[in-house]
N, CA, C and O atoms as a GROMACS GRO file, in nm:
protein
  576
    1MET      N    1   3.905  -1.384  -1.659
    1MET     CA    2   3.832  -1.312  -1.558
    1MET      C    3   3.802  -1.170  -1.603
    1MET      O    4   3.687  -1.128  -1.601
    2GLY      N    5   3.902  -1.098  -1.642
    2GLY     CA    6   3.883  -0.959  -1.685
    2GLY      C    7   3.919  -0.862  -1.574
    2GLY      O    8   3.882  -0.882  -1.458
    3LEU      N    9   3.989  -0.759  -1.609
    3LEU     CA   10   4.035  -0.661  -1.511
    3LEU      C   11   3.939  -0.545  -1.492
    3LEU      O   12   3.944  -0.477  -1.389
    4CYS      N   13   3.852  -0.522  -1.588
    4CYS     CA   14   3.756  -0.412  -1.580
    4CYS      C   15   3.632  -0.461  -1.506
    4CYS      O   16   3.527  -0.485  -1.567
    5ASN      N   17   3.645  -0.475  -1.376
    5ASN     CA   18   3.537  -0.531  -1.297
    5ASN      C   19   3.503  -0.440  -1.178
    5ASN      O   20   3.558  -0.331  -1.165
    6ILE      N   21   3.414  -0.487  -1.094
    6ILE     CA   22   3.369  -0.407  -0.980
    6ILE      C   23   3.485  -0.376  -0.887
    6ILE      O   24   3.496  -0.263  -0.837
    7GLU      N   25   3.572  -0.474  -0.862
    7GLU     CA   26   3.685  -0.451  -0.772
    7GLU      C   27   3.776  -0.340  -0.825
    7GLU      O   28   3.823  -0.256  -0.747
    8CYS      N   29   3.799  -0.338  -0.953
    8CYS     CA   30   3.883  -0.234  -1.013
    8CYS      C   31   3.818  -0.097  -0.997
    8CYS      O   32   3.886   0.000  -0.964
    9ILE      N   33   3.689  -0.088  -1.022
    9ILE     CA   34   3.619   0.040  -1.007
    9ILE      C   35   3.621   0.086  -0.862
    9ILE      O   36   3.636   0.205  -0.835
   10GLU      N   37   3.607  -0.008  -0.768
   10GLU     CA   38   3.613   0.028  -0.626
   10GLU      C   39   3.751   0.082  -0.589
   10GLU      O   40   3.762   0.176  -0.511
   11ARG      N   41   3.856   0.022  -0.647
   11ARG     CA   42   3.993   0.070  -0.621
   11ARG      C   43   4.014   0.210  -0.680
   11ARG      O   44   4.079   0.295  -0.619
   12ILE      N   45   3.960   0.231  -0.799
   12ILE     CA   46   3.971   0.364  -0.860
   12ILE      C   47   3.898   0.466  -0.775
   12ILE      O   48   3.948   0.576  -0.752
   13ALA      N   49   3.779   0.431  -0.727
   13ALA     CA   50   3.701   0.521  -0.642
   13ALA      C   51   3.777   0.550  -0.512
   13ALA      O   52   3.778   0.663  -0.465
   14GLN      N   53   3.841   0.447  -0.456
   14GLN     CA   54   3.920   0.466  -0.334
   14GLN      C   55   4.036   0.562  -0.361
   14GLN      O   56   4.064   0.651  -0.280
   15TYR      N   57   4.103   0.544  -0.474
   15TYR     CA   58   4.214   0.632  -0.509
   15TYR      C   59   4.166   0.776  -0.526
   15TYR      O   60   4.233   0.870  -0.482
   16LEU      N   61   4.051   0.793  -0.589
   16LEU     CA   62   3.996   0.927  -0.612
   16LEU      C   63   3.928   0.984  -0.487
   16LEU      O   64   3.889   1.101  -0.485
   17ASP      N   65   3.915   0.901  -0.384
   17ASP     CA   66   3.853   0.939  -0.258
   17ASP      C   67   3.706   0.979  -0.279
   17ASP      O   68   3.661   1.082  -0.228
   18VAL      N   69   3.634   0.896  -0.355
   18VAL     CA   70   3.491   0.916  -0.377
   18VAL      C   71   3.418   0.785  -0.345
   18VAL      O   72   3.477   0.677  -0.351
   19PHE      N   73   3.293   0.796  -0.310
   19PHE     CA   74   3.212   0.678  -0.283
   19PHE      C   75   3.166   0.618  -0.415
   19PHE      O   76   3.107   0.689  -0.496
   20PRO      N   77   3.192   0.488  -0.439
   20PRO     CA   78   3.159   0.430  -0.569
   20PRO      C   79   3.010   0.408  -0.591
   20PRO      O   80   2.968   0.385  -0.704
   21GLY      N   81   2.930   0.414  -0.486
   21GLY     CA   82   2.788   0.389  -0.504
   21GLY      C   83   2.761   0.241  -0.521
   21GLY      O   84   2.847   0.159  -0.492
   22LYS      N   85   2.644   0.208  -0.567
   22LYS     CA   86   2.605   0.068  -0.586
   22LYS      C   87   2.653   0.022  -0.723
   22LYS      O   88   2.621   0.081  -0.826
   23LEU      N   89   2.730  -0.085  -0.722
   23LEU     CA   90   2.784  -0.142  -0.846
   23LEU      C   91   2.732  -0.284  -0.862
   23LEU      O   92   2.718  -0.357  -0.764
   24GLN      N   93   2.704  -0.322  -0.983
   24GLN     CA   94   2.662  -0.459  -1.012
   24GLN      C   95   2.706  -0.495  -1.152
   24GLN      O   96   2.739  -0.408  -1.233
   25VAL      N   97   2.705  -0.626  -1.182
   25VAL     CA   98   2.742  -0.673  -1.314
   25VAL      C   99   2.616  -0.718  -1.386
   25VAL      O  100   2.535  -0.792  -1.330
   26SER      N  101   2.600  -0.671  -1.508
   26SER     CA  102   2.482  -0.706  -1.588
   26SER      C  103   2.527  -0.736  -1.730
   26SER      O  104   2.585  -0.649  -1.796
   27ASP      N  105   2.502  -0.856  -1.778
   27ASP     CA  106   2.539  -0.896  -1.914
   27ASP      C  107   2.686  -0.867  -1.945
   27ASP      O  108   2.717  -0.807  -2.047
   28LYS      N  109   2.775  -0.910  -1.856
   28LYS     CA  110   2.920  -0.891  -1.871
   28LYS      C  111   2.960  -0.745  -1.874
   28LYS      O  112   3.067  -0.711  -1.925
   29ASN      N  113   2.878  -0.658  -1.821
   29ASN     CA  114   2.907  -0.516  -1.818
   29ASN      C  115   2.887  -0.466  -1.675
   29ASN      O  116   2.792  -0.505  -1.608
   30VAL      N  117   2.976  -0.381  -1.630
   30VAL     CA  118   2.961  -0.323  -1.497
   30VAL      C  119   2.859  -0.211  -1.505
   30VAL      O  120   2.861  -0.129  -1.597
   31VAL      N  121   2.769  -0.208  -1.407
   31VAL     CA  122   2.665  -0.105  -1.403
   31VAL      C  123   2.678  -0.028  -1.272
   31VAL      O  124   2.689  -0.088  -1.165
   32PHE      N  125   2.677   0.102  -1.281
   32PHE     CA  126   2.686   0.192  -1.166
   32PHE      C  127   2.548   0.254  -1.146
   32PHE      O  128   2.493   0.318  -1.235
   33ILE      N  129   2.493   0.232  -1.027
   33ILE     CA  130   2.363   0.290  -0.996
   33ILE      C  131   2.387   0.406  -0.901
   33ILE      O  132   2.420   0.384  -0.784
   34PRO      N  133   2.372   0.528  -0.949
   34PRO     CA  134   2.402   0.646  -0.866
   34PRO      C  135   2.316   0.650  -0.741
   34PRO      O  136   2.204   0.599  -0.738
   35GLU      N  137   2.372   0.711  -0.635
   35GLU     CA  138   2.297   0.722  -0.509
   35GLU      C  139   2.174   0.810  -0.526
   35GLU      O  140   2.084   0.805  -0.442
   36TYR      N  141   2.169   0.888  -0.631
   36TYR     CA  142   2.054   0.973  -0.656
   36TYR      C  143   1.958   0.906  -0.755
   36TYR      O  144   1.885   0.974  -0.827
   37ALA      N  145   1.959   0.772  -0.758
   37ALA     CA  146   1.875   0.698  -0.852
   37ALA      C  147   1.727   0.719  -0.825
   37ALA      O  148   1.643   0.701  -0.914
   38GLU      N  149   1.695   0.758  -0.702
   38GLU     CA  150   1.553   0.780  -0.672
   38GLU      C  151   1.496   0.899  -0.749
   38GLU      O  152   1.374   0.916  -0.754
   39LYS      N  153   1.581   0.978  -0.808
   39LYS     CA  154   1.535   1.092  -0.890
   39LYS      C  155   1.510   1.048  -1.034
   39LYS      O  156   1.498   1.132  -1.124
   40ASN      N  157   1.503   0.918  -1.055
   40ASN     CA  158   1.476   0.858  -1.186
   40ASN      C  159   1.584   0.889  -1.290
   40ASN      O  160   1.556   0.894  -1.410
   41LEU      N  161   1.706   0.910  -1.245
   41LEU     CA  162   1.817   0.927  -1.338
   41LEU      C  163   1.867   0.789  -1.380
   41LEU      O  164   1.866   0.696  -1.300
   42PRO      N  165   1.909   0.774  -1.503
   42PRO     CA  166   1.950   0.642  -1.551
   42PRO      C  167   2.081   0.596  -1.486
   42PRO      O  168   2.162   0.677  -1.441
   43SER      N  169   2.098   0.465  -1.481
   43SER     CA  170   2.224   0.410  -1.431
   43SER      C  171   2.331   0.431  -1.539
   43SER      O  172   2.301   0.455  -1.656
   44ILE      N  173   2.455   0.422  -1.497
   44ILE     CA  174   2.567   0.441  -1.588
   44ILE      C  175   2.627   0.304  -1.616
   44ILE      O  176   2.657   0.230  -1.522
   45GLN      N  177   2.645   0.270  -1.742
   45GLN     CA  178   2.697   0.139  -1.778
   45GLN      C  179   2.830   0.151  -1.850
   45GLN      O  180   2.854   0.245  -1.925
   46GLY      N  181   2.916   0.054  -1.825
   46GLY     CA  182   3.044   0.047  -1.893
   46GLY      C  183   3.158   0.100  -1.809
   46GLY      O  184   3.145   0.203  -1.742
   47PHE      N  185   3.269   0.031  -1.814
   47PHE     CA  186   3.386   0.065  -1.733
   47PHE      C  187   3.432   0.208  -1.757
   47PHE      O  188   3.447   0.286  -1.662
   48SER      N  189   3.453   0.243  -1.882
   48SER     CA  190   3.505   0.375  -1.917
   48SER      C  191   3.412   0.487  -1.870
   48SER      O  192   3.457   0.587  -1.814
   49THR      N  193   3.284   0.470  -1.892
   49THR     CA  194   3.186   0.573  -1.855
   49THR      C  195   3.178   0.588  -1.703
   49THR      O  196   3.166   0.700  -1.653
   50ILE      N  197   3.184   0.476  -1.631
   50ILE     CA  198   3.180   0.482  -1.485
   50ILE      C  199   3.304   0.551  -1.430
   50ILE      O  200   3.294   0.635  -1.340
   51VAL      N  201   3.420   0.518  -1.484
   51VAL     CA  202   3.545   0.581  -1.438
   51VAL      C  203   3.538   0.732  -1.460
   51VAL      O  204   3.577   0.810  -1.373
   52GLN      N  205   3.490   0.774  -1.576
   52GLN     CA  206   3.479   0.917  -1.603
   52GLN      C  207   3.381   0.985  -1.507
   52GLN      O  208   3.405   1.098  -1.464
   53ALA      N  209   3.272   0.917  -1.474
   53ALA     CA  210   3.175   0.974  -1.380
   53ALA      C  211   3.236   0.988  -1.241
   53ALA      O  212   3.213   1.088  -1.173
   54LEU      N  213   3.314   0.889  -1.199
   54LEU     CA  214   3.380   0.896  -1.068
   54LEU      C  215   3.480   1.011  -1.064
   54LEU      O  216   3.490   1.084  -0.965
   55VAL      N  217   3.555   1.027  -1.173
   55VAL     CA  218   3.654   1.135  -1.179
   55VAL      C  219   3.584   1.271  -1.173
   55VAL      O  220   3.630   1.361  -1.102
   56ARG      N  221   3.474   1.285  -1.246
   56ARG     CA  222   3.401   1.413  -1.244
   56ARG      C  223   3.351   1.448  -1.104
   56ARG      O  224   3.340   1.566  -1.071
   57ASN      N  225   3.319   1.347  -1.023
   57ASN     CA  226   3.269   1.370  -0.888
   57ASN      C  227   3.380   1.380  -0.784
   57ASN      O  228   3.352   1.396  -0.665
   58SER      N  229   3.504   1.372  -0.827
   58SER     CA  230   3.616   1.376  -0.734
   58SER      C  231   3.679   1.515  -0.730
   58SER      O  232   3.639   1.606  -0.803
   59LYS      N  233   3.778   1.528  -0.644
   59LYS     CA  234   3.854   1.653  -0.636
   59LYS      C  235   3.952   1.665  -0.753
   59LYS      O  236   4.012   1.771  -0.774
   60CYS      N  237   3.968   1.557  -0.828
   60CYS     CA  238   4.063   1.551  -0.940
   60CYS      C  239   3.994   1.563  -1.074
   60CYS      O  240   4.046   1.512  -1.174
   61SER      N  241   3.881   1.628  -1.080
   61SER     CA  242   3.803   1.631  -1.204
   61SER      C  243   3.879   1.693  -1.322
   61SER      O  244   3.843   1.671  -1.438
   62ASP      N  245   3.983   1.769  -1.293
   62ASP     CA  246   4.060   1.832  -1.400
   62ASP      C  247   4.146   1.732  -1.478
   62ASP      O  248   4.196   1.766  -1.585
   63ILE      N  249   4.164   1.610  -1.428
   63ILE     CA  250   4.248   1.513  -1.501
   63ILE      C  251   4.180   1.462  -1.628
   63ILE      O  252   4.246   1.399  -1.711
   64LEU      N  253   4.052   1.486  -1.644
   64LEU     CA  254   3.985   1.449  -1.768
   64LEU      C  255   4.014   1.548  -1.879
   64LEU      O  256   3.983   1.524  -1.996
   65GLY      N  257   4.074   1.661  -1.842
   65GLY     CA  258   4.112   1.760  -1.942
   65GLY      C  259   4.005   1.864  -1.967
   65GLY      O  260   3.886   1.838  -1.947
   66ASN      N  261   4.048   1.980  -2.011
   66ASN     CA  262   3.956   2.090  -2.041
   66ASN      C  263   3.937   2.109  -2.190
   66ASN      O  264   3.839   2.169  -2.234
   67GLU      N  265   4.032   2.058  -2.268
   67GLU     CA  266   4.024   2.073  -2.413
   67GLU      C  267   3.966   1.946  -2.474
   67GLU      O  268   3.984   1.836  -2.421
   68LYS      N  269   3.898   1.962  -2.585
   68LYS     CA  270   3.832   1.849  -2.652
   68LYS      C  271   3.932   1.741  -2.693
   68LYS      O  272   3.904   1.622  -2.680
   69GLU      N  273   4.049   1.782  -2.742
   69GLU     CA  274   4.150   1.684  -2.784
   69GLU      C  275   4.198   1.601  -2.666
   69GLU      O  276   4.211   1.479  -2.678
   70THR      N  277   4.224   1.664  -2.553
   70THR     CA  278   4.268   1.593  -2.434
   70THR      C  279   4.161   1.496  -2.386
   70THR      O  280   4.191   1.382  -2.350
   71GLN      N  281   4.037   1.541  -2.385
   71GLN     CA  282   3.926   1.455  -2.344
   71GLN      C  283   3.913   1.334  -2.436
   71GLN      O  284   3.886   1.223  -2.391
   72ALA      N  285   3.931   1.356  -2.566
   72ALA     CA  286   3.922   1.246  -2.662
   72ALA      C  287   4.036   1.146  -2.641
   72ALA      O  288   4.014   1.025  -2.650
   73LEU      N  289   4.156   1.195  -2.612
   73LEU     CA  290   4.270   1.106  -2.587
   73LEU      C  291   4.247   1.022  -2.461
   73LEU      O  292   4.279   0.903  -2.458
   74ILE      N  293   4.192   1.083  -2.358
   74ILE     CA  294   4.164   1.010  -2.234
   74ILE      C  295   4.057   0.904  -2.259
   74ILE      O  296   4.069   0.791  -2.211
   75GLN      N  297   3.955   0.938  -2.334
   75GLN     CA  298   3.852   0.839  -2.367
   75GLN      C  299   3.912   0.726  -2.449
   75GLN      O  300   3.875   0.610  -2.432
   76GLN      N  301   4.004   0.759  -2.538
   76GLN     CA  302   4.069   0.658  -2.620
   76GLN      C  303   4.150   0.561  -2.533
   76GLN      O  304   4.147   0.440  -2.554
   77TRP      N  305   4.222   0.614  -2.434
   77TRP     CA  306   4.300   0.530  -2.344
   77TRP      C  307   4.208   0.441  -2.260
   77TRP      O  308   4.239   0.324  -2.238
   78LEU      N  309   4.097   0.495  -2.212
   78LEU     CA  310   4.004   0.415  -2.133
   78LEU      C  311   3.944   0.302  -2.218
   78LEU      O  312   3.927   0.190  -2.169
   79GLU      N  313   3.912   0.331  -2.341
   79GLU     CA  314   3.859   0.226  -2.429
   79GLU      C  315   3.967   0.123  -2.463
   79GLU      O  316   3.938   0.004  -2.477
   80TYR      N  317   4.091   0.168  -2.475
   80TYR     CA  318   4.203   0.076  -2.497
   80TYR      C  319   4.214  -0.023  -2.381
   80TYR      O  320   4.238  -0.142  -2.401
   81ILE      N  321   4.195   0.028  -2.260
   81ILE     CA  322   4.199  -0.059  -2.142
   81ILE      C  323   4.092  -0.167  -2.153
   81ILE      O  324   4.118  -0.285  -2.129
   82VAL      N  325   3.972  -0.125  -2.188
   82VAL     CA  326   3.860  -0.220  -2.196
   82VAL      C  327   3.884  -0.324  -2.305
   82VAL      O  328   3.858  -0.442  -2.286
   83ILE      N  329   3.934  -0.280  -2.420
   83ILE     CA  330   3.948  -0.370  -2.535
   83ILE      C  331   4.075  -0.455  -2.528
   83ILE      O  332   4.071  -0.575  -2.555
   84CYS      N  333   4.188  -0.394  -2.492
   84CYS     CA  334   4.316  -0.464  -2.502
   84CYS      C  335   4.373  -0.512  -2.368
   84CYS      O  336   4.437  -0.617  -2.364
   85ILE      N  337   4.350  -0.440  -2.262
   85ILE     CA  338   4.412  -0.473  -2.134
   85ILE      C  339   4.319  -0.556  -2.046
   85ILE      O  340   4.366  -0.625  -1.956
   86ASN      N  341   4.191  -0.551  -2.071
   86ASN     CA  342   4.092  -0.615  -1.984
   86ASN      C  343   4.123  -0.761  -1.956
   86ASN      O  344   4.104  -0.807  -1.844
   87TYR      N  345   4.170  -0.835  -2.054
   87TYR     CA  346   4.196  -0.977  -2.034
   87TYR      C  347   4.345  -1.008  -2.026
   87TYR      O  348   4.387  -1.119  -2.061
   88ALA      N  349   4.424  -0.913  -1.982
   88ALA     CA  350   4.569  -0.934  -1.969
   88ALA      C  351   4.602  -1.034  -1.859
   88ALA      O  352   4.712  -1.088  -1.857
   89ASP      N  353   4.508  -1.059  -1.767
   89ASP     CA  354   4.534  -1.154  -1.660
   89ASP      C  355   4.511  -1.299  -1.703
   89ASP      O  356   4.536  -1.392  -1.626
   90VAL      N  357   4.464  -1.319  -1.825
   90VAL     CA  358   4.446  -1.454  -1.878
   90VAL      C  359   4.582  -1.501  -1.931
   90VAL      O  360   4.641  -1.433  -2.016
   91PRO      N  361   4.633  -1.615  -1.883
   91PRO     CA  362   4.768  -1.659  -1.921
   91PRO      C  363   4.792  -1.668  -2.071
   91PRO      O  364   4.901  -1.636  -2.118
   92VAL      N  365   4.694  -1.709  -2.148
   92VAL     CA  366   4.711  -1.722  -2.293
   92VAL      C  367   4.742  -1.585  -2.354
   92VAL      O  368   4.830  -1.574  -2.440
   93ASN      N  369   4.672  -1.482  -2.310
   93ASN     CA  370   4.696  -1.347  -2.363
   93ASN      C  371   4.832  -1.294  -2.320
   93ASN      O  372   4.902  -1.231  -2.400
   94ALA      N  373   4.870  -1.318  -2.195
   94ALA     CA  374   5.000  -1.273  -2.147
   94ALA      C  375   5.112  -1.339  -2.226
   94ALA      O  376   5.209  -1.273  -2.264
   95ASN      N  377   5.100  -1.469  -2.251
   95ASN     CA  378   5.202  -1.540  -2.330
   95ASN      C  379   5.209  -1.488  -2.473
   95ASN      O  380   5.318  -1.477  -2.529
   96ARG      N  381   5.094  -1.456  -2.531
   96ARG     CA  382   5.092  -1.403  -2.668
   96ARG      C  383   5.168  -1.271  -2.675
   96ARG      O  384   5.245  -1.248  -2.768
   97ILE      N  385   5.148  -1.184  -2.576
   97ILE     CA  386   5.216  -1.055  -2.574
   97ILE      C  387   5.366  -1.073  -2.553
   97ILE      O  388   5.446  -1.008  -2.619
   98LEU      N  389   5.404  -1.162  -2.460
   98LEU     CA  390   5.546  -1.185  -2.436
   98LEU      C  391   5.615  -1.245  -2.558
   98LEU      O  392   5.728  -1.209  -2.589
   99ASN      N  393   5.549  -1.335  -2.626
   99ASN     CA  394   5.607  -1.394  -2.747
   99ASN      C  395   5.622  -1.291  -2.857
   99ASN      O  396   5.719  -1.295  -2.932
  100ALA      N  397   5.528  -1.200  -2.869
  100ALA     CA  398   5.536  -1.095  -2.970
  100ALA      C  399   5.656  -1.005  -2.941
  100ALA      O  400   5.721  -0.957  -3.034
  101ARG      N  401   5.684  -0.981  -2.812
  101ARG     CA  402   5.797  -0.897  -2.774
  101ARG      C  403   5.929  -0.960  -2.820
  101ARG      O  404   6.021  -0.888  -2.859
  102LYS      N  405   5.938  -1.091  -2.816
  102LYS     CA  406   6.062  -1.160  -2.855
  102LYS      C  407   6.091  -1.141  -3.003
  102LYS      O  408   6.207  -1.147  -3.045
  103GLU      N  409   5.990  -1.118  -3.082
  103GLU     CA  410   6.006  -1.106  -3.227
  103GLU      C  411   6.046  -0.965  -3.271
  103GLU      O  412   6.076  -0.944  -3.388
  104LEU      N  413   6.048  -0.870  -3.179
  104LEU     CA  414   6.082  -0.732  -3.214
  104LEU      C  415   6.232  -0.718  -3.231
  104LEU      O  416   6.310  -0.782  -3.161
  105SER      N  417   6.273  -0.633  -3.324
  105SER     CA  418   6.415  -0.603  -3.340
  105SER      C  419   6.457  -0.505  -3.230
  105SER      O  420   6.372  -0.450  -3.160
  106LEU      N  421   6.588  -0.484  -3.215
  106LEU     CA  422   6.637  -0.390  -3.113
  106LEU      C  423   6.584  -0.249  -3.137
  106LEU      O  424   6.552  -0.179  -3.041
  107GLN      N  425   6.575  -0.208  -3.263
  107GLN     CA  426   6.524  -0.076  -3.294
  107GLN      C  427   6.376  -0.064  -3.255
  107GLN      O  428   6.332   0.040  -3.205
  108GLN      N  429   6.300  -0.170  -3.279
  108GLN     CA  430   6.158  -0.168  -3.243
  108GLN      C  431   6.141  -0.166  -3.091
  108GLN      O  432   6.055  -0.096  -3.038
  109LYS      N  433   6.224  -0.244  -3.020
  109LYS     CA  434   6.217  -0.243  -2.874
  109LYS      C  435   6.252  -0.106  -2.817
  109LYS      O  436   6.195  -0.064  -2.717
  110ALA      N  437   6.345  -0.037  -2.881
  110ALA     CA  438   6.386   0.095  -2.833
  110ALA      C  439   6.270   0.195  -2.837
  110ALA      O  440   6.271   0.293  -2.763
  111GLN      N  441   6.172   0.170  -2.922
  111GLN     CA  442   6.056   0.259  -2.929
  111GLN      C  443   5.970   0.250  -2.804
  111GLN      O  444   5.888   0.339  -2.781
  112TYR      N  445   5.986   0.146  -2.722
  112TYR     CA  446   5.902   0.126  -2.604
  112TYR      C  447   5.972   0.162  -2.473
  112TYR      O  448   5.920   0.132  -2.366
  113VAL      N  449   6.087   0.225  -2.480
  113VAL     CA  450   6.159   0.265  -2.359
  113VAL      C  451   6.072   0.358  -2.274
  113VAL      O  452   6.074   0.348  -2.151
  114HIS      N  453   5.997   0.446  -2.336
  114HIS     CA  454   5.914   0.540  -2.263
  114HIS      C  455   5.806   0.469  -2.180
  114HIS      O  456   5.764   0.520  -2.076
  115VAL      N  457   5.762   0.352  -2.226
  115VAL     CA  458   5.660   0.277  -2.151
  115VAL      C  459   5.719   0.227  -2.020
  115VAL      O  460   5.654   0.236  -1.915
  116SER      N  461   5.841   0.175  -2.024
  116SER     CA  462   5.907   0.131  -1.901
  116SER      C  463   5.929   0.248  -1.805
  116SER      O  464   5.907   0.236  -1.685
  117ARG      N  465   5.971   0.359  -1.859
  117ARG     CA  466   5.990   0.478  -1.774
  117ARG      C  467   5.859   0.523  -1.712
  117ARG      O  468   5.856   0.563  -1.596
  118TRP      N  469   5.750   0.516  -1.790
  118TRP     CA  470   5.619   0.556  -1.739
  118TRP      C  471   5.577   0.466  -1.623
  118TRP      O  472   5.535   0.515  -1.519
  119PHE      N  473   5.589   0.332  -1.641
  119PHE     CA  474   5.553   0.239  -1.534
  119PHE      C  475   5.641   0.260  -1.411
  119PHE      O  476   5.592   0.253  -1.298
  120ASP      N  477   5.769   0.285  -1.432
  120ASP     CA  478   5.858   0.310  -1.319
  120ASP      C  479   5.815   0.436  -1.245
  120ASP      O  480   5.818   0.439  -1.122
  121ASN      N  481   5.776   0.538  -1.318
  121ASN     CA  482   5.731   0.663  -1.257
  121ASN      C  483   5.601   0.643  -1.180
  121ASN      O  484   5.586   0.693  -1.068
  122ILE      N  485   5.507   0.572  -1.238
  122ILE     CA  486   5.376   0.548  -1.176
  122ILE      C  487   5.390   0.472  -1.045
  122ILE      O  488   5.323   0.504  -0.947
  123GLN      N  489   5.477   0.371  -1.042
  123GLN     CA  490   5.488   0.289  -0.922
  123GLN      C  491   5.552   0.363  -0.805
  123GLN      O  492   5.548   0.315  -0.692
  124GLN      N  493   5.611   0.478  -0.830
  124GLN     CA  494   5.671   0.555  -0.722
  124GLN      C  495   5.565   0.617  -0.630
  124GLN      O  496   5.595   0.651  -0.516
  125GLU      N  497   5.443   0.632  -0.680
  125GLU     CA  498   5.336   0.688  -0.597
  125GLU      C  499   5.281   0.579  -0.505
  125GLU      O  500   5.220   0.483  -0.551
  126GLU      N  501   5.304   0.596  -0.376
  126GLU     CA  502   5.266   0.493  -0.279
  126GLU      C  503   5.117   0.464  -0.277
  126GLU      O  504   5.076   0.351  -0.253
  127LYS      N  505   5.035   0.566  -0.303
  127LYS     CA  506   4.890   0.545  -0.301
  127LYS      C  507   4.848   0.448  -0.411
  127LYS      O  508   4.752   0.372  -0.392
  128LEU      N  509   4.916   0.449  -0.524
  128LEU     CA  510   4.887   0.354  -0.632
  128LEU      C  511   4.946   0.217  -0.604
  128LEU      O  512   4.882   0.114  -0.627
  129ARG      N  513   5.067   0.214  -0.554
  129ARG     CA  514   5.138   0.089  -0.532
  129ARG      C  515   5.085   0.014  -0.411
  129ARG      O  516   5.090  -0.109  -0.407
  130ARG      N  517   5.033   0.087  -0.314
  130ARG     CA  518   4.983   0.030  -0.189
  130ARG      C  519   5.091  -0.055  -0.123
  130ARG      O  520   5.202  -0.007  -0.104
  131GLU      N  521   5.060  -0.178  -0.087
  131GLU     CA  522   5.156  -0.262  -0.014
  131GLU      C  523   5.250  -0.340  -0.106
  131GLU      O  524   5.333  -0.417  -0.056
  132LEU      N  525   5.238  -0.323  -0.235
  132LEU     CA  526   5.320  -0.399  -0.329
  132LEU      C  527   5.464  -0.348  -0.332
  132LEU      O  528   5.490  -0.230  -0.309
  133ASP      N  529   5.556  -0.438  -0.361
  133ASP     CA  530   5.698  -0.402  -0.370
  133ASP      C  531   5.725  -0.327  -0.500
  133ASP      O  532   5.652  -0.342  -0.598
  134LEU      N  533   5.831  -0.247  -0.499
  134LEU     CA  534   5.876  -0.181  -0.621
  134LEU      C  535   5.929  -0.285  -0.719
  134LEU      O  536   5.994  -0.382  -0.678
  135ILE      N  537   5.903  -0.265  -0.845
  135ILE     CA  538   5.954  -0.353  -0.950
  135ILE      C  539   6.072  -0.283  -1.016
  135ILE      O  540   6.063  -0.165  -1.051
  136SER      N  541   6.181  -0.355  -1.033
  136SER     CA  542   6.298  -0.297  -1.098
  136SER      C  543   6.271  -0.282  -1.247
  136SER      O  544   6.238  -0.379  -1.314
  137PHE      N  545   6.286  -0.161  -1.298
  137PHE     CA  546   6.268  -0.135  -1.440
  137PHE      C  547   6.403  -0.102  -1.503
  137PHE      O  548   6.425   0.008  -1.554
  138ASN      N  549   6.490  -0.199  -1.498
  138ASN     CA  550   6.619  -0.186  -1.562
  138ASN      C  551   6.596  -0.193  -1.713
  138ASN      O  552   6.544  -0.293  -1.763
  139LEU      N  553   6.634  -0.090  -1.784
  139LEU     CA  554   6.607  -0.084  -1.928
  139LEU      C  555   6.684  -0.189  -2.007
  139LEU      O  556   6.650  -0.216  -2.122
  140LEU      N  557   6.785  -0.248  -1.948
  140LEU     CA  558   6.858  -0.354  -2.018
  140LEU      C  559   6.768  -0.475  -2.042
  140LEU      O  560   6.787  -0.546  -2.141
  141HIS      N  561   6.670  -0.499  -1.954
  141HIS     CA  562   6.579  -0.612  -1.971
  141HIS      C  563   6.492  -0.596  -2.096
  141HIS      O  564   6.444  -0.694  -2.152
  142LEU      N  565   6.473  -0.475  -2.137
  142LEU     CA  566   6.392  -0.450  -2.254
  142LEU      C  567   6.458  -0.506  -2.380
  142LEU      O  568   6.390  -0.545  -2.474
  143PHE      N  569   6.589  -0.510  -2.380
  143PHE     CA  570   6.662  -0.552  -2.499
  143PHE      C  571   6.709  -0.698  -2.493
  143PHE      O  572   6.780  -0.743  -2.582
  144VAL      N  573   6.671  -0.770  -2.390
  144VAL     CA  574   6.710  -0.911  -2.378
  144VAL      C  575   6.615  -1.000  -2.452
  144VAL      O  576   6.632  -1.122  -2.453
   0.00000   0.00000   0.00000
């Protein structure tokens, strides 16, 4: 199915408290048609570009960063989402990732402790978690 879809963009817009405008899918790509399209401005295509446009129009525009390096890192993470995370909901991909985790040594697994801490920190924000239950991020599970 893919996670970088219209529903995801609508949720991001809701989180940022901005109106997402008209969204449609064209050639497996999400297209954002700005409300000011009557001024002959082009539509915005692509998940990453649309998310950045929504952030710029929100009260949180500073999260894109003010320095070029920070902006580049954020763009890199957004592209990572599109390329690597987009199809994480497909069972074959999820199984491949879980099987790869089993092959890691304890030292290699220890390098990913910060990822568990990050997810645990993110889920504490109720606006992101919405009605979902908290997930236990016991670090011992990382080494099993």
